[in-house]
N, C-alpha and C positions, 0 to 999 in steps of 0.2 A: 559206777562200775554194775553192771548188769548181770546177774547170774543167769546161767540156762536153767528152766525148768524142766525136771524128769521125774515120771512117773513110775516110781519104782513097782509098784503092786501091777499094774499094767502091764509093764514089760516082764514080770516075774510071772503073771497068769497067762500072757504072750507063750512064752516060751515053753510053760507046763502045758498049754493047749497043744502045742506042737510035738510035743511028748518027751519034752526034757523032766527030768525029776524034780519035785520040790525043792530038795535040797541045792541042787546045782542052779535051778532057775532065781532062788532067792540070792544064792551067791553071786550071780553072774549082775542080778540087779544091783546089789550094793557095791560091788566093784565098778559097775557103770556109773553109778551115782557119786562114787568117789573120784572118779576120774572128771567127769563132767562138773563137779563142785569147784575145780582148781580153774575150769574155763570160764573165761569172761571176755568181754568186748574187748580189755585190754590186753588178752593173752591169745586172740584170734587174730588172724588177718581178714579183712575186710575186703570186698570187691574193690572198694576206692583204694585201699592199701596196695592191692595187686596190680591196680591201674598205675597208681603212682611210681612203683618199683619199675614196673615195664617202661614206662615213659623216663625214666631216670637211668635205666639200664641202656637205652636206646641213645640218650644224649650222652652216656659215658662211652659206648661203642664207638660214635661218632667222633669224639673227643680223641680217643686212641687211634683211630683211623688217622684223623689230621697228622697226630704226632708220629706215628708211625711212616707215613708219607713223607713228611719232611725229615725224620729220620733215615730212611732209605736213599733220600733225594741226596743228604750230605754225604752218606756212605759212597755213592754212585760217583759225585763230584770228587771227591777224597780219591777214590780209585782211579779216576781217570787223570788225576792230577798226578799220582805217584806212576802210574804207568807213562804218563807222557815225558814226566822225569828221567824215569829210566830208558825210555827209547833215546833221549837226546845224549844221554851220558853213554850209552852204547854205542852210538853212531860216532862218537867223537874219538 
């Protein structure tokens, strides 16, 4: 597990240089450090993770398309069978 390194002093100094008060700059730097301290390689998605997810999603969508097409075909066939039966019954 690799932690993200963050230079709070440099961050606070940059904010101060931009006109943020010392107190606010230091508070923001501490808050940012807290947020980043919980972020590790285990908690962040990598490019590889996103690629894998996209690939898996495409496969899932294809599977769903096939299942949906089969269901629609079955529904259409059942509808035709029911209508044919009704036509035969009504014509007698």
